[in-house]
N, C-alpha and C positions, 0 to 999 in steps of 0.2 A: 504494499500499500504506500502511497506517496505521503509525504509529510503533511500537506494540506488536508488530505482525506483523514489522516490520523487525527489532526487537530479538530476537524468537524465532528468526528465521532467521539472524541473526548468531550468536547462541549455538549454534546447530546447526553451521553452518559452522566455528566455533572449535573445537568439541568433536570433529567428525568429520574435518576437513581440516587446519586450521592455526590456532593460537591468534592469529595476528597479522592474520587476515582481518577485513575491516569490510564491512558492508552498509550503503550509503548510499542515501537517497531521491533520486529524480531530480527536478530542478528543475521540470519541466512535464508530468510523466508520473505517473499514480497507479496504473498497472497493472504497474509493474515498479520494480526497484531496481538499483543499480550495486555490484559487488563489487571491492574493492581488497585488495592486499596491500602495506601501507604507502601509498605514494603511486602505486604501479603499478596502473593500471586492468587488471582481469582479464577482466571480462565483465558480461553483464546477467542478471539474474534475473527471469523473467517470471511473473505470476500467471495461472493458468488456472482460471477459475471457471465452466467450462461444465457444464451438466447438475447444478448444485448441488454438485459436488464439487470442492473447492479442492485445487489442486496447483501445484507450482512447477517451472519448467524453467530450468536454468542453461546459458547459451550463452556459450562461450569460443572466439574465433578465435585460432588459433596460426599466425603468419606463419612462412614457410620460413626468413627471415633470423634468426629467433629460435632455430631449431634448432641 
């Protein structure tokens, strides 16, 4: 994902979910980004550019030990 796209997604996450969320580029991937709350990794944000329609999927695993 491009830096401008990551900034827009981060602004959306901050506005809708939590002002402390951060969206960070992944080191060797350009089709996804990482979502953090402070230093806590929350999940991956995937870009879906199929059929010319751009959309994003947020995937977050919740471990039973965290419940």
